[in-house]
PDB file of N, CA, C, O and CB in Angstrom:
ATOM      1  N   MET A   1       2.831   2.230  16.326  1.00  0.00           N
ATOM      2  CA  MET A   1       2.229   3.465  15.812  1.00  0.00           C
ATOM      3  C   MET A   1       1.785   3.242  14.368  1.00  0.00           C
ATOM      4  O   MET A   1       2.528   2.664  13.575  1.00  0.00           O
ATOM      5  CB  MET A   1       3.233   4.661  15.902  1.00  0.00           C
ATOM      6  N   THR A   2       0.602   3.686  14.028  1.00  0.00           N
ATOM      7  CA  THR A   2       0.118   3.550  12.659  1.00  0.00           C
ATOM      8  C   THR A   2       0.373   4.838  11.894  1.00  0.00           C
ATOM      9  O   THR A   2       0.335   5.937  12.447  1.00  0.00           O
ATOM     10  CB  THR A   2      -1.383   3.196  12.639  1.00  0.00           C
ATOM     11  N   HIS A   3       0.630   4.668  10.628  1.00  0.00           N
ATOM     12  CA  HIS A   3       0.855   5.823   9.758  1.00  0.00           C
ATOM     13  C   HIS A   3      -0.322   5.931   8.806  1.00  0.00           C
ATOM     14  O   HIS A   3      -0.678   4.966   8.130  1.00  0.00           O
ATOM     15  CB  HIS A   3       2.205   5.699   8.972  1.00  0.00           C
ATOM     16  N   THR A   4      -0.917   7.100   8.758  1.00  0.00           N
ATOM     17  CA  THR A   4      -2.029   7.301   7.840  1.00  0.00           C
ATOM     18  C   THR A   4      -1.692   8.457   6.912  1.00  0.00           C
ATOM     19  O   THR A   4      -1.093   9.454   7.317  1.00  0.00           O
ATOM     20  CB  THR A   4      -3.352   7.572   8.608  1.00  0.00           C
ATOM     21  N   GLU A   5      -2.091   8.298   5.668  1.00  0.00           N
ATOM     22  CA  GLU A   5      -1.849   9.350   4.685  1.00  0.00           C
ATOM     23  C   GLU A   5      -2.756  10.537   4.963  1.00  0.00           C
ATOM     24  O   GLU A   5      -3.824  10.403   5.559  1.00  0.00           O
ATOM     25  CB  GLU A   5      -2.071   8.827   3.254  1.00  0.00           C
ATOM     26  N   LEU A   6      -2.305  11.691   4.519  1.00  0.00           N
ATOM     27  CA  LEU A   6      -3.164  12.862   4.585  1.00  0.00           C
ATOM     28  C   LEU A   6      -4.242  12.704   3.526  1.00  0.00           C
ATOM     29  O   LEU A   6      -3.968  12.250   2.415  1.00  0.00           O
ATOM     30  CB  LEU A   6      -2.352  14.184   4.381  1.00  0.00           C
ATOM     31  N   ASP A   7      -5.458  13.076   3.868  1.00  0.00           N
ATOM     32  CA  ASP A   7      -6.526  12.983   2.871  1.00  0.00           C
ATOM     33  C   ASP A   7      -6.610  14.286   2.075  1.00  0.00           C
ATOM     34  O   ASP A   7      -5.907  15.254   2.365  1.00  0.00           O
ATOM     35  CB  ASP A   7      -7.887  12.673   3.550  1.00  0.00           C
ATOM     36  N   LEU A   8      -7.458  14.289   1.098  1.00  0.00           N
ATOM     37  CA  LEU A   8      -7.584  15.449   0.213  1.00  0.00           C
ATOM     38  C   LEU A   8      -7.961  16.712   0.979  1.00  0.00           C
ATOM     39  O   LEU A   8      -7.453  17.797   0.694  1.00  0.00           O
ATOM     40  CB  LEU A   8      -8.621  15.175  -0.865  1.00  0.00           C
ATOM     41  N   ARG A   9      -8.856  16.563   1.952  1.00  0.00           N
ATOM     42  CA  ARG A   9      -9.276  17.720   2.755  1.00  0.00           C
ATOM     43  C   ARG A   9      -8.074  18.343   3.465  1.00  0.00           C
ATOM     44  O   ARG A   9      -7.926  19.564   3.499  1.00  0.00           O
ATOM     45  CB  ARG A   9     -10.351  17.305   3.791  1.00  0.00           C
ATOM     46  N   GLU A  10      -7.223  17.491   4.028  1.00  0.00           N
ATOM     47  CA  GLU A  10      -6.038  17.994   4.726  1.00  0.00           C
ATOM     48  C   GLU A  10      -5.063  18.661   3.757  1.00  0.00           C
ATOM     49  O   GLU A  10      -4.481  19.699   4.073  1.00  0.00           O
ATOM     50  CB  GLU A  10      -5.337  16.853   5.473  1.00  0.00           C
ATOM     51  N   ARG A  11      -4.891  18.075   2.602  1.00  0.00           N
ATOM     52  CA  ARG A  11      -3.980  18.655   1.601  1.00  0.00           C
ATOM     53  C   ARG A  11      -4.477  20.024   1.126  1.00  0.00           C
ATOM     54  O   ARG A  11      -3.687  20.951   0.949  1.00  0.00           O
ATOM     55  CB  ARG A  11      -3.832  17.703   0.394  1.00  0.00           C
ATOM     56  N   LEU A  12      -5.786  20.139   0.923  1.00  0.00           N
ATOM     57  CA  LEU A  12      -6.349  21.424   0.512  1.00  0.00           C
ATOM     58  C   LEU A  12      -6.210  22.462   1.625  1.00  0.00           C
ATOM     59  O   LEU A  12      -5.966  23.639   1.360  1.00  0.00           O
ATOM     60  CB  LEU A  12      -7.825  21.261   0.122  1.00  0.00           C
ATOM     61  N   ALA A  13      -6.366  22.018   2.866  1.00  0.00           N
ATOM     62  CA  ALA A  13      -6.193  22.928   4.005  1.00  0.00           C
ATOM     63  C   ALA A  13      -4.759  23.419   4.071  1.00  0.00           C
ATOM     64  O   ALA A  13      -4.525  24.600   4.330  1.00  0.00           O
ATOM     65  CB  ALA A  13      -6.580  22.234   5.326  1.00  0.00           C
ATOM     66  N   ILE A  14      -3.789  22.531   3.841  1.00  0.00           N
ATOM     67  CA  ILE A  14      -2.372  22.936   3.823  1.00  0.00           C
ATOM     68  C   ILE A  14      -2.133  23.961   2.727  1.00  0.00           C
ATOM     69  O   ILE A  14      -1.439  24.956   2.936  1.00  0.00           O
ATOM     70  CB  ILE A  14      -1.448  21.710   3.615  1.00  0.00           C
ATOM     71  N   LYS A  15      -2.710  23.713   1.557  1.00  0.00           N
ATOM     72  CA  LYS A  15      -2.553  24.659   0.435  1.00  0.00           C
ATOM     73  C   LYS A  15      -3.088  26.035   0.810  1.00  0.00           C
ATOM     74  O   LYS A  15      -2.436  27.052   0.574  1.00  0.00           O
ATOM     75  CB  LYS A  15      -3.279  24.137  -0.827  1.00  0.00           C
ATOM     76  N   ASP A  16      -4.268  26.056   1.388  1.00  0.00           N
ATOM     77  CA  ASP A  16      -4.871  27.334   1.790  1.00  0.00           C
ATOM     78  C   ASP A  16      -4.027  28.035   2.851  1.00  0.00           C
ATOM     79  O   ASP A  16      -3.819  29.247   2.791  1.00  0.00           O
ATOM     80  CB  ASP A  16      -6.295  27.110   2.320  1.00  0.00           C
ATOM     81  N   MET A  17      -3.545  27.262   3.817  1.00  0.00           N
ATOM     82  CA  MET A  17      -2.731  27.862   4.884  1.00  0.00           C
ATOM     83  C   MET A  17      -1.378  28.349   4.357  1.00  0.00           C
ATOM     84  O   MET A  17      -0.860  29.366   4.816  1.00  0.00           O
ATOM     85  CB  MET A  17      -2.512  26.849   6.016  1.00  0.00           C
ATOM     86  N   LEU A  18      -0.809  27.617   3.390  1.00  0.00           N
ATOM     87  CA  LEU A  18       0.438  28.082   2.781  1.00  0.00           C
ATOM     88  C   LEU A  18       0.222  29.432   2.097  1.00  0.00           C
ATOM     89  O   LEU A  18       1.032  30.349   2.231  1.00  0.00           O
ATOM     90  CB  LEU A  18       0.969  27.042   1.764  1.00  0.00           C
ATOM     91  N   ASN A  19      -0.881  29.534   1.367  1.00  0.00           N
ATOM     92  CA  ASN A  19      -1.200  30.800   0.691  1.00  0.00           C
ATOM     93  C   ASN A  19      -1.397  31.930   1.685  1.00  0.00           C
ATOM     94  O   ASN A  19      -1.096  33.084   1.381  1.00  0.00           O
ATOM     95  CB  ASN A  19      -2.453  30.645  -0.166  1.00  0.00           C
ATOM     96  N   ALA A  20      -1.901  31.609   2.871  1.00  0.00           N
ATOM     97  CA  ALA A  20      -2.122  32.611   3.912  1.00  0.00           C
ATOM     98  C   ALA A  20      -0.878  32.825   4.782  1.00  0.00           C
ATOM     99  O   ALA A  20      -0.898  33.602   5.737  1.00  0.00           O
ATOM    100  CB  ALA A  20      -3.298  32.198   4.787  1.00  0.00           C
ATOM    101  N   LYS A  21       0.224  32.108   4.424  1.00  0.00           N
ATOM    102  CA  LYS A  21       1.500  32.227   5.139  1.00  0.00           C
ATOM    103  C   LYS A  21       1.405  31.839   6.613  1.00  0.00           C
ATOM    104  O   LYS A  21       2.026  32.458   7.477  1.00  0.00           O
ATOM    105  CB  LYS A  21       2.012  33.640   5.030  1.00  0.00           C
ATOM    106  N   VAL A  22       0.612  30.799   6.878  1.00  0.00           N
ATOM    107  CA  VAL A  22       0.493  30.258   8.232  1.00  0.00           C
ATOM    108  C   VAL A  22       1.750  29.419   8.502  1.00  0.00           C
ATOM    109  O   VAL A  22       2.158  28.643   7.638  1.00  0.00           O
ATOM    110  CB  VAL A  22      -0.830  29.393   8.400  1.00  0.00           C
ATOM    111  N   PRO A  23       2.367  29.557   9.669  1.00  0.00           N
ATOM    112  CA  PRO A  23       3.552  28.752   9.992  1.00  0.00           C
ATOM    113  C   PRO A  23       3.233  27.248  10.023  1.00  0.00           C
ATOM    114  O   PRO A  23       2.119  26.846  10.360  1.00  0.00           O
ATOM    115  CB  PRO A  23       4.131  29.188  11.348  1.00  0.00           C
ATOM    116  N   VAL A  24       4.223  26.434   9.667  1.00  0.00           N
ATOM    117  CA  VAL A  24       4.039  24.984   9.602  1.00  0.00           C
ATOM    118  C   VAL A  24       3.584  24.424  10.951  1.00  0.00           C
ATOM    119  O   VAL A  24       2.729  23.539  10.987  1.00  0.00           O
ATOM    120  CB  VAL A  24       5.342  24.300   9.160  1.00  0.00           C
ATOM    121  N   ARG A  25       4.130  24.915  12.045  1.00  0.00           N
ATOM    122  CA  ARG A  25       3.717  24.414  13.365  1.00  0.00           C
ATOM    123  C   ARG A  25       2.235  24.655  13.614  1.00  0.00           C
ATOM    124  O   ARG A  25       1.547  23.809  14.184  1.00  0.00           O
ATOM    125  CB  ARG A  25       4.543  25.080  14.471  1.00  0.00           C
ATOM    126  N   GLU A  26       1.755  25.801  13.188  1.00  0.00           N
ATOM    127  CA  GLU A  26       0.329  26.119  13.365  1.00  0.00           C
ATOM    128  C   GLU A  26      -0.526  25.207  12.477  1.00  0.00           C
ATOM    129  O   GLU A  26      -1.574  24.725  12.906  1.00  0.00           O
ATOM    130  CB  GLU A  26       0.051  27.618  13.029  1.00  0.00           C
ATOM    131  N   MET A  27      -0.074  24.972  11.238  1.00  0.00           N
ATOM    132  CA  MET A  27      -0.799  24.057  10.348  1.00  0.00           C
ATOM    133  C   MET A  27      -0.910  22.680  10.995  1.00  0.00           C
ATOM    134  O   MET A  27      -1.983  22.076  11.016  1.00  0.00           O
ATOM    135  CB  MET A  27      -0.092  23.951   8.971  1.00  0.00           C
ATOM    136  N   ALA A  28       0.210  22.194  11.520  1.00  0.00           N
ATOM    137  CA  ALA A  28       0.236  20.869  12.145  1.00  0.00           C
ATOM    138  C   ALA A  28      -0.719  20.820  13.337  1.00  0.00           C
ATOM    139  O   ALA A  28      -1.423  19.829  13.534  1.00  0.00           O
ATOM    140  CB  ALA A  28       1.670  20.508  12.594  1.00  0.00           C
ATOM    141  N   ARG A  29      -0.740  21.880  14.121  1.00  0.00           N
ATOM    142  CA  ARG A  29      -1.627  21.920  15.286  1.00  0.00           C
ATOM    143  C   ARG A  29      -3.092  21.877  14.848  1.00  0.00           C
ATOM    144  O   ARG A  29      -3.892  21.134  15.417  1.00  0.00           O
ATOM    145  CB  ARG A  29      -1.358  23.187  16.127  1.00  0.00           C
ATOM    146  N   VAL A  30      -3.438  22.668  13.845  1.00  0.00           N
ATOM    147  CA  VAL A  30      -4.819  22.715  13.346  1.00  0.00           C
ATOM    148  C   VAL A  30      -5.244  21.352  12.783  1.00  0.00           C
ATOM    149  O   VAL A  30      -6.368  20.901  13.007  1.00  0.00           O
ATOM    150  CB  VAL A  30      -4.961  23.808  12.258  1.00  0.00           C
ATOM    151  N   LEU A  31      -4.332  20.707  12.050  1.00  0.00           N
ATOM    152  CA  LEU A  31      -4.646  19.424  11.421  1.00  0.00           C
ATOM    153  C   LEU A  31      -4.495  18.234  12.370  1.00  0.00           C
ATOM    154  O   LEU A  31      -4.846  17.106  12.023  1.00  0.00           O
ATOM    155  CB  LEU A  31      -3.761  19.221  10.220  1.00  0.00           C
ATOM    156  N   LYS A  32      -3.963  18.499  13.583  1.00  0.00           N
ATOM    157  CA  LYS A  32      -3.689  17.432  14.550  1.00  0.00           C
ATOM    158  C   LYS A  32      -2.742  16.383  13.953  1.00  0.00           C
ATOM    159  O   LYS A  32      -2.945  15.177  14.086  1.00  0.00           O
ATOM    160  CB  LYS A  32      -5.008  16.762  15.001  1.00  0.00           C
ATOM    161  N   ARG A  33      -1.707  16.894  13.297  1.00  0.00           N
ATOM    162  CA  ARG A  33      -0.648  16.060  12.712  1.00  0.00           C
ATOM    163  C   ARG A  33       0.679  16.540  13.268  1.00  0.00           C
ATOM    164  O   ARG A  33       0.769  17.641  13.813  1.00  0.00           O
ATOM    165  CB  ARG A  33      -0.659  16.121  11.138  1.00  0.00           C
ATOM    166  N   SER A  34       1.709  15.720  13.131  1.00  0.00           N
ATOM    167  CA  SER A  34       3.021  16.130  13.632  1.00  0.00           C
ATOM    168  C   SER A  34       3.616  17.196  12.701  1.00  0.00           C
ATOM    169  O   SER A  34       3.249  17.298  11.531  1.00  0.00           O
ATOM    170  CB  SER A  34       3.977  14.903  13.747  1.00  0.00           C
ATOM    171  N   ASN A  35       4.540  17.983  13.254  1.00  0.00           N
ATOM    172  CA  ASN A  35       5.227  18.981  12.439  1.00  0.00           C
ATOM    173  C   ASN A  35       5.939  18.317  11.272  1.00  0.00           C
ATOM    174  O   ASN A  35       5.910  18.823  10.150  1.00  0.00           O
ATOM    175  CB  ASN A  35       6.227  19.778  13.286  1.00  0.00           C
ATOM    176  N   SER A  36       6.585  17.171  11.542  1.00  0.00           N
ATOM    177  CA  SER A  36       7.359  16.510  10.488  1.00  0.00           C
ATOM    178  C   SER A  36       6.462  15.999   9.357  1.00  0.00           C
ATOM    179  O   SER A  36       6.835  16.080   8.187  1.00  0.00           O
ATOM    180  CB  SER A  36       8.162  15.351  11.076  1.00  0.00           C
ATOM    181  N   THR A  37       5.297  15.480   9.698  1.00  0.00           N
ATOM    182  CA  THR A  37       4.359  15.009   8.669  1.00  0.00           C
ATOM    183  C   THR A  37       3.920  16.175   7.780  1.00  0.00           C
ATOM    184  O   THR A  37       3.883  16.058   6.555  1.00  0.00           O
ATOM    185  CB  THR A  37       3.120  14.334   9.324  1.00  0.00           C
ATOM    186  N   THR A  38       3.593  17.284   8.409  1.00  0.00           N
ATOM    187  CA  THR A  38       3.142  18.458   7.670  1.00  0.00           C
ATOM    188  C   THR A  38       4.270  18.998   6.796  1.00  0.00           C
ATOM    189  O   THR A  38       4.060  19.333   5.631  1.00  0.00           O
ATOM    190  CB  THR A  38       2.642  19.548   8.636  1.00  0.00           C
ATOM    191  N   HIS A  39       5.448  19.076   7.364  1.00  0.00           N
ATOM    192  CA  HIS A  39       6.613  19.578   6.620  1.00  0.00           C
ATOM    193  C   HIS A  39       6.926  18.687   5.419  1.00  0.00           C
ATOM    194  O   HIS A  39       7.201  19.179   4.324  1.00  0.00           O
ATOM    195  CB  HIS A  39       7.844  19.665   7.545  1.00  0.00           C
ATOM    196  N   ARG A  40       6.882  17.370   5.635  1.00  0.00           N
ATOM    197  CA  ARG A  40       7.158  16.415   4.563  1.00  0.00           C
ATOM    198  C   ARG A  40       6.141  16.562   3.440  1.00  0.00           C
ATOM    199  O   ARG A  40       6.502  16.512   2.264  1.00  0.00           O
ATOM    200  CB  ARG A  40       7.148  14.978   5.103  1.00  0.00           C
ATOM    201  N   GLU A  41       4.875  16.742   3.795  1.00  0.00           N
ATOM    202  CA  GLU A  41       3.815  16.912   2.791  1.00  0.00           C
ATOM    203  C   GLU A  41       4.071  18.150   1.953  1.00  0.00           C
ATOM    204  O   GLU A  41       3.922  18.119   0.732  1.00  0.00           O
ATOM    205  CB  GLU A  41       2.434  17.005   3.463  1.00  0.00           C
ATOM    206  N   ILE A  42       4.454  19.239   2.601  1.00  0.00           N
ATOM    207  CA  ILE A  42       4.733  20.485   1.880  1.00  0.00           C
ATOM    208  C   ILE A  42       5.919  20.291   0.933  1.00  0.00           C
ATOM    209  O   ILE A  42       5.876  20.709  -0.224  1.00  0.00           O
ATOM    210  CB  ILE A  42       5.020  21.643   2.874  1.00  0.00           C
ATOM    211  N   LYS A  43       6.966  19.659   1.433  1.00  0.00           N
ATOM    212  CA  LYS A  43       8.168  19.439   0.609  1.00  0.00           C
ATOM    213  C   LYS A  43       7.860  18.551  -0.598  1.00  0.00           C
ATOM    214  O   LYS A  43       8.360  18.795  -1.696  1.00  0.00           O
ATOM    215  CB  LYS A  43       9.290  18.801   1.454  1.00  0.00           C
ATOM    216  N   ARG A  44       7.035  17.521  -0.391  1.00  0.00           N
ATOM    217  CA  ARG A  44       6.721  16.584  -1.461  1.00  0.00           C
ATOM    218  C   ARG A  44       5.784  17.166  -2.524  1.00  0.00           C
ATOM    219  O   ARG A  44       5.969  16.921  -3.716  1.00  0.00           O
ATOM    220  CB  ARG A  44       6.107  15.348  -0.876  1.00  0.00           C
ATOM    221  N   ASN A  45       4.790  17.927  -2.097  1.00  0.00           N
ATOM    222  CA  ASN A  45       3.688  18.239  -3.018  1.00  0.00           C
ATOM    223  C   ASN A  45       3.459  19.719  -3.313  1.00  0.00           C
ATOM    224  O   ASN A  45       2.530  20.058  -4.046  1.00  0.00           O
ATOM    225  CB  ASN A  45       2.446  17.683  -2.474  1.00  0.00           C
ATOM    226  N   PHE A  46       4.286  20.606  -2.760  1.00  0.00           N
ATOM    227  CA  PHE A  46       4.004  22.007  -3.034  1.00  0.00           C
ATOM    228  C   PHE A  46       5.205  22.722  -3.548  1.00  0.00           C
ATOM    229  O   PHE A  46       5.138  23.918  -3.830  1.00  0.00           O
ATOM    230  CB  PHE A  46       3.500  22.692  -1.814  1.00  0.00           C
TER     231      PHE A  46
END
């Protein structure tokens, strides 16, 4: 399995969705990323 970093577009989308109080599972589904990847990104950078 390859691991790829989230790009700037994805990070900005997470920021917008956080502000809109979108659940992490929904963010992950929209971004086509795993829940854990999305959760880790939020914990690290927000």
